Every structure is written in C-alpha cells, then in structure tokens.
DOTILUM-430509 format. One line per 5 residues: number of its first residue (from 1); their letters; for each residue x, y, z negated of C-alpha. Coordinates in Angstrom, 1 decimal, padded with zeros to 4 digits. Last residue first. Layout:
REM DOTILUM-430509
NUM = a = X Y Z ~ ... .
REM end
This chain:
REM DOTILUM-430509
76 = tlael = 003.8 026.6 -031.1 ~ 004.6 024.2 -028.2 ~ 005.7 021.4 -030.6 ~ 002.2 021.4 -032.0 ~ 000.8 020.7 -028.5 .
71 = aatlq = 003.2 017.7 -028.1 ~ 002.4 016.3 -031.5 ~ -001.4 016.6 -030.9 ~ -001.0 014.9 -027.5 ~ 001.0 012.1 -029.0 .
66 = sltay = -001.5 011.6 -031.8 ~ -004.4 011.7 -029.3 ~ -002.8 009.0 -027.2 ~ -002.0 006.8 -030.2 ~ -005.5 007.1 -031.6 .
61 = vhdep = -007.1 006.4 -028.2 ~ -004.9 003.3 -027.7 ~ -005.6 002.1 -031.2 ~ -009.3 002.5 -030.5 ~ -008.9 000.5 -027.3 .
56 = dcapv = -007.3 -002.4 -029.2 ~ -004.0 -003.3 -027.6 ~ -002.7 -005.7 -025.0 ~ 001.0 -005.3 -024.2 ~ 001.8 -003.9 -020.8 .
51 = iriev = 003.0 -005.8 -017.8 ~ 003.6 -003.6 -014.9 ~ 003.5 -005.0 -011.4 ~ 005.0 -003.0 -008.5 ~ 004.3 -004.4 -005.1 .
46 = evpfe = 006.5 -003.5 -002.2 ~ 005.2 -004.3 001.2 ~ 006.5 -006.3 004.2 ~ 003.8 -006.2 006.9 ~ 003.5 -009.4 008.8 .
41 = lvlgd = 001.7 -009.4 012.2 ~ 000.0 -012.6 013.4 ~ -001.4 -012.7 016.9 ~ -004.3 -015.0 017.6 ~ -006.0 -018.4 017.2 .
36 = drira = -003.5 -020.3 019.3 ~ -000.7 -018.7 017.4 ~ 001.6 -015.8 018.3 ~ 004.3 -015.4 015.7 ~ 005.9 -013.1 013.2 .
31 = lvaes = 005.9 -009.6 014.8 ~ 007.3 -007.7 011.9 ~ 005.8 -004.4 010.6 ~ 008.1 -001.9 008.9 ~ 008.1 000.1 012.1 .
26 = dpapv = 011.2 001.4 013.7 ~ 010.8 -000.7 016.9 ~ 007.1 -000.1 017.0 ~ 004.9 -003.1 016.2 ~ 003.4 -005.2 018.9 .
21 = vlegq = -000.2 -005.5 020.2 ~ -001.0 -007.7 023.2 ~ -004.4 -007.5 024.9 ~ -005.9 -010.8 026.0 ~ -009.3 -010.2 024.5 .
16 = sllvl = -010.0 -006.5 024.3 ~ -008.9 -004.3 021.4 ~ -011.1 -001.7 019.7 ~ -009.1 000.9 017.8 ~ -009.7 002.7 014.6 .
11 = gtrev = -007.8 005.8 013.6 ~ -004.5 007.3 012.3 ~ -002.9 009.9 014.5 ~ 000.0 009.9 016.9 ~ -000.1 006.2 017.8 .
6 = vsped = 002.8 005.7 020.2 ~ 002.4 004.7 023.8 ~ 003.3 001.6 025.9 ~ 003.2 002.2 029.7 ~ 000.1 001.1 031.4 .
1 = m = 000.0 -002.1 033.4 .
REM end
C-alpha cells in the first residue's frame, strides 16, 4: 500500500472502487461515516445570510446616486 500524500494543488481525481479517502488531520472536513452506498464526508461551512428590506428598484437607484453625489461633493 502506498503512503498517504498531501494534495499540493487543486485538481480533479478519479478514484477506483474500494479506495479510501480521508481528510487531512488539520482539515475542516470531518469523516462522518462509511455507509453501504459510500463514504460520507461532512464539510462544516459558514453561511452568511443578510436580510435586506425590499425596495422599489427606482428608489434604490435614486438612493445610490444621491449617496454617490454627496460623496463626490464632499471631495471638493
């Protein structure tokens, strides 16, 4: 059996049936379980959700242009 190695560059890989893939010790990935239908890796991720009030697109354009105009006028 070959010694494990570290991926040094991003790419695609073709795995053969029966090969075992595990995350590196310092990886964010977590080896969750091995099921009958395959290996399951869980990757904890941070998701940021921003809830913004709905507005009329024309109001948004007007507000953006007003803020931009004010900022430009402040430079003079």
